[in-house]
C-alpha positions as CSV (number, residue, x, y, z in Angstrom):
1,M,-20.0,4.6,-5.5
2,V,-18.3,2.3,-8.0
3,K,-20.0,-0.6,-9.6
4,R,-17.4,-3.3,-9.3
5,L,-14.3,-2.9,-7.1
6,L,-11.5,-5.4,-7.4
7,I,-9.5,-5.9,-4.2
8,T,-6.3,-7.9,-4.7
9,G,-4.7,-9.3,-1.6
10,A,-8.1,-9.6,-0.1
11,A,-7.1,-12.5,2.2
12,G,-4.3,-10.5,3.8
13,T,-4.6,-8.6,7.1
14,L,-5.3,-5.3,5.5
15,G,-7.6,-6.7,2.9
16,R,-9.7,-8.4,5.5
17,A,-9.8,-5.3,7.6
18,L,-11.0,-3.0,4.9
19,T,-13.4,-5.2,2.9
20,P,-16.4,-5.0,5.3
21,Q,-16.4,-1.2,5.1
22,L,-15.9,-1.1,1.3
23,R,-19.1,-3.1,0.8
24,E,-20.9,0.3,1.3
25,F,-18.8,1.9,-1.4
26,A,-19.1,-0.6,-4.2
27,E,-22.1,-2.4,-5.6
28,I,-20.0,-5.5,-6.2
29,L,-16.7,-6.5,-4.6
30,R,-14.4,-8.8,-6.5
31,L,-12.1,-10.3,-3.9
32,S,-9.0,-11.9,-5.0
33,D,-5.9,-13.5,-3.5
34,I,-3.6,-16.5,-4.2
35,A,-4.9,-17.8,-0.8
36,P,-8.5,-18.6,0.0
37,V,-10.4,-15.4,1.0
38,P,-12.3,-15.8,4.3
39,D,-15.5,-14.2,5.5
40,T,-17.1,-13.6,2.1
41,L,-20.8,-12.8,1.7
42,P,-23.3,-13.7,-0.9
43,G,-22.9,-11.4,-3.8
44,D,-19.1,-11.1,-3.4
45,E,-17.2,-12.3,-6.4
46,V,-14.3,-14.4,-5.1
47,V,-11.5,-15.2,-7.5
48,Q,-8.3,-17.2,-6.5
49,C,-5.6,-15.8,-8.6
50,D,-1.8,-15.9,-8.9
51,L,-0.7,-12.4,-10.0
52,G,2.2,-14.1,-11.9
53,D,-0.3,-15.7,-14.3
54,A,-1.0,-13.2,-17.0
55,A,-4.1,-14.9,-18.4
56,A,-5.6,-15.2,-14.9
57,V,-5.0,-11.6,-14.1
58,D,-6.5,-10.5,-17.4
59,A,-9.7,-12.4,-16.6
60,L,-9.6,-11.0,-13.0
61,V,-9.6,-7.3,-14.1
62,K,-12.3,-7.7,-16.8
63,D,-15.4,-5.7,-16.1
64,C,-13.9,-3.9,-13.0
65,D,-14.4,-0.2,-12.5
66,A,-11.7,0.3,-9.9
67,I,-8.8,-1.6,-8.5
68,L,-7.5,-1.5,-4.9
69,H,-4.2,-3.3,-5.4
70,L,-3.1,-4.7,-2.0
71,G,-1.8,-8.0,-3.4
72,G,1.8,-9.2,-3.5
73,I,4.6,-9.8,-1.1
74,S,4.5,-7.3,1.8
75,V,7.6,-8.3,3.7
76,E,11.4,-8.8,3.0
77,T,11.9,-12.2,1.4
78,P,14.3,-13.9,-1.1
79,F,14.0,-12.2,-4.5
80,A,12.2,-15.0,-6.4
81,P,8.7,-14.5,-4.7
82,I,9.1,-10.7,-4.8
83,L,9.9,-10.9,-8.5
84,Q,6.9,-13.1,-9.3
85,A,4.3,-11.2,-7.3
86,N,5.5,-7.6,-7.0
87,I,7.2,-7.2,-10.4
88,I,5.8,-9.6,-12.9
89,G,2.5,-9.6,-11.2
90,L,2.2,-5.8,-11.3
91,Y,3.1,-5.7,-14.9
92,N,0.4,-8.3,-15.6
93,L,-2.1,-6.1,-13.6
94,Y,-1.3,-2.9,-15.7
95,E,-1.5,-4.8,-19.0
96,A,-4.8,-6.2,-18.0
97,A,-6.1,-2.7,-17.0
98,R,-4.9,-1.3,-20.3
99,A,-6.9,-4.1,-22.1
100,H,-10.0,-3.5,-20.1
101,G,-10.8,0.2,-20.2
102,Q,-8.1,1.4,-17.7
103,P,-10.0,1.3,-14.4
104,R,-8.5,3.6,-11.9
105,I,-6.0,2.0,-9.6
106,L,-4.9,2.6,-6.0
107,F,-1.5,1.0,-5.7
108,A,-0.3,0.1,-2.2
109,S,3.2,1.3,-2.4
110,S,5.3,1.6,0.8
111,N,7.4,3.8,3.1
112,H,10.1,1.2,2.4
113,T,10.7,3.0,-1.0
114,I,12.4,5.7,1.2
115,G,13.4,3.7,4.2
116,F,17.0,4.9,4.5
117,Y,16.0,8.5,5.1
118,P,16.7,9.4,8.8
119,Q,13.8,10.1,11.0
120,T,15.0,13.6,11.5
121,E,14.0,14.6,7.9
122,R,10.6,15.6,6.7
123,L,10.0,14.4,3.2
124,T,8.0,15.8,0.3
125,A,6.6,13.5,-2.4
126,D,9.3,14.3,-4.9
127,V,12.4,13.2,-2.8
128,P,14.7,10.6,-4.5
129,F,14.1,6.9,-3.6
130,R,16.1,5.4,-0.8
131,P,14.7,1.8,-0.6
132,D,15.7,-0.3,2.4
133,G,15.5,-3.8,0.8
134,L,14.3,-5.9,-2.1
135,Y,10.7,-5.4,-1.0
136,G,11.2,-1.6,-1.1
137,V,12.9,-1.9,-4.5
138,S,9.9,-3.8,-5.9
139,K,7.7,-0.9,-4.8
140,V,10.0,1.6,-6.5
141,F,9.4,-0.5,-9.6
142,G,5.7,-0.4,-9.0
143,E,5.7,3.3,-8.8
144,A,7.8,3.6,-12.0
145,I,5.5,1.3,-14.0
146,A,2.4,3.1,-12.8
147,R,4.0,6.4,-13.9
148,M,5.0,5.0,-17.3
149,Y,1.4,3.7,-17.9
150,F,0.1,7.1,-17.0
151,E,2.4,9.0,-19.3
152,K,2.1,6.6,-22.2
153,F,-1.6,5.5,-21.9
154,G,-3.3,7.9,-19.4
155,Q,-3.8,5.1,-16.8
156,E,-4.6,6.9,-13.5
157,T,-3.1,5.5,-10.3
158,A,-2.8,6.8,-6.8
159,L,0.7,5.8,-5.5
160,V,0.0,5.4,-1.8
161,R,3.2,5.0,0.3
162,I,1.6,3.2,3.2
163,G,3.3,3.7,6.6
164,S,2.0,1.4,9.4
165,C,-1.6,0.5,8.8
166,T,-2.4,-1.3,12.0
167,A,-5.4,-1.0,14.3
168,E,-3.4,1.1,16.7
169,P,0.3,2.3,16.7
170,E,2.4,-0.4,18.3
171,N,5.8,1.2,19.0
172,H,7.6,4.5,19.0
173,R,8.3,4.5,15.3
174,M,4.6,4.2,14.6
175,L,3.9,7.5,16.4
176,A,5.1,9.0,13.1
177,S,4.3,6.3,10.5
178,W,0.8,5.2,11.7
179,F,-2.0,5.1,9.1
180,S,-5.3,4.4,10.7
181,R,-7.7,2.2,8.8
182,G,-10.3,4.8,9.0
183,D,-8.0,7.3,7.3
184,F,-7.1,4.7,4.6
185,L,-10.8,4.1,4.0
186,S,-11.5,7.8,3.5
187,L,-8.5,8.0,1.2
188,I,-9.8,5.1,-0.9
189,R,-13.1,6.9,-1.3
190,A,-11.4,10.1,-2.3
191,V,-9.1,8.4,-4.9
192,F,-12.0,6.7,-6.6
193,T,-14.4,9.6,-6.6
194,V,-12.3,12.7,-7.4
195,P,-13.1,13.8,-11.0
196,S,-9.4,13.7,-12.2
197,L,-6.7,11.8,-10.4
198,G,-3.5,11.6,-12.5
199,C,-0.7,9.7,-10.9
200,P,0.1,11.3,-7.5
201,V,2.4,10.1,-4.8
202,I,0.4,10.1,-1.5
203,W,2.0,9.5,1.9
204,G,-0.2,6.9,3.6
205,A,-0.2,8.3,7.1
206,S,-2.6,9.8,9.5
207,A,-2.5,13.3,10.9
208,N,0.3,12.4,13.4
209,D,2.0,15.2,15.3
210,A,5.3,13.4,14.8
211,S,4.8,12.7,11.0
212,W,7.9,12.7,8.7
213,W,5.8,13.1,5.5
214,D,4.3,16.2,3.8
215,N,1.0,15.8,2.0
216,S,0.4,19.5,1.4
217,H,0.5,18.9,-2.4
218,L,-2.8,17.1,-2.2
219,D,-5.3,19.9,-1.4
220,W,-7.1,19.2,-4.7
221,L,-7.9,15.6,-3.6
222,G,-10.3,16.6,-0.9
223,W,-8.9,14.2,1.6
224,T,-7.9,15.1,5.1
225,P,-6.8,12.4,7.6
226,K,-8.5,12.7,11.0
227,D,-6.6,10.4,13.4
228,N,-3.4,11.1,15.3
229,A,-1.0,8.6,16.8
230,E,-0.2,11.1,19.5
231,E,-3.2,9.9,21.4
232,Y,-1.4,6.6,22.0
233,R,2.0,8.1,23.1
234,A,1.5,7.7,26.8
235,R,0.4,4.1,26.4
236,I,3.4,3.3,24.2
237,D,5.8,5.1,26.5
238,A,4.5,3.1,29.5
239,S,4.3,-0.3,27.9
240,T,7.1,-0.4,25.3
241,P,10.8,0.1,26.1
242,R,12.2,3.0,24.1
243,P,15.1,1.7,21.9
244,P,18.4,3.6,21.8
245,A,18.6,6.5,19.4
246,D,21.0,4.7,17.1
247,A,18.7,1.6,16.8
248,P,17.3,1.2,13.3
249,L,13.8,1.4,14.7
250,M,14.6,4.9,15.9
251,K,17.2,6.1,13.3
252,Y,15.7,5.3,9.9
253,Q,12.2,5.9,8.6
254,G,12.1,2.3,7.3
255,G,12.8,1.0,10.8
256,V,14.1,-2.6,11.1
257,F,13.8,-3.2,7.4
258,T,17.1,-1.3,7.0
259,Q,18.9,-4.0,9.0
260,F,17.5,-7.1,7.3
261,P,20.0,-9.0,5.1
262,I,19.5,-10.0,1.5
263,Y,17.8,-13.3,1.9
264,K,18.7,-16.2,-0.3
265,E,16.4,-18.9,-1.4
266,G,16.2,-21.6,1.3
267,E,17.9,-19.5,4.0
268,P,16.0,-18.8,7.2
269,R,14.7,-15.3,7.7
270,G,14.9,-13.2,10.8
């Protein structure tokens, strides 16, 4: 158990889903987002914070023993908000961690760092980046800055390339990319309790029969995902039309992100 766990992005879908279970893992939860955080309990420390505000982030990180960094932009957008939250904001977080005892960080990276790999390839953690958009590029930056802070200062970070962390897999692509919330919770516990972490790349996926990603380099971590998207294949086959093989959803590991344009400020998305 950690004493004070900071969860950034606590108002987001994933933050809201994980927070109740993490109350058993940490004595104190410090819940932060740029938006109001719902469903808090007495004893939670709730801090509204813009990651782009260096002074606010410094105060946010003070006295924390561990950081689950889910905050930032999680979709493809124009560059300005990605720059502010995912690049400047992440730099602010690492500088704050350096100033306050280097609490261990779990960085929510993304499969979109490698989104242009075809679904026919199985990837190890050391493959070159192939980001599928500006969001994916920001996560490449995040992994690079985490690695630099580890090499230069010894800051430990788990670089978790999250696949599709939904309650259940929702389409044919997710039969490979699904990351159950139960498996994510067990990974969080492993990351923050293993004696020595370093700065590993971890594929954020469950034990899916159709998986594209190889986590065999992580035996030392003591984490084994339990869930398998294959249990949902019959339902998805029956309820969801299968796209053609050359559709981005079925061709690339990043799915539809590979076809999104570069959005300009003020232009509609989608």
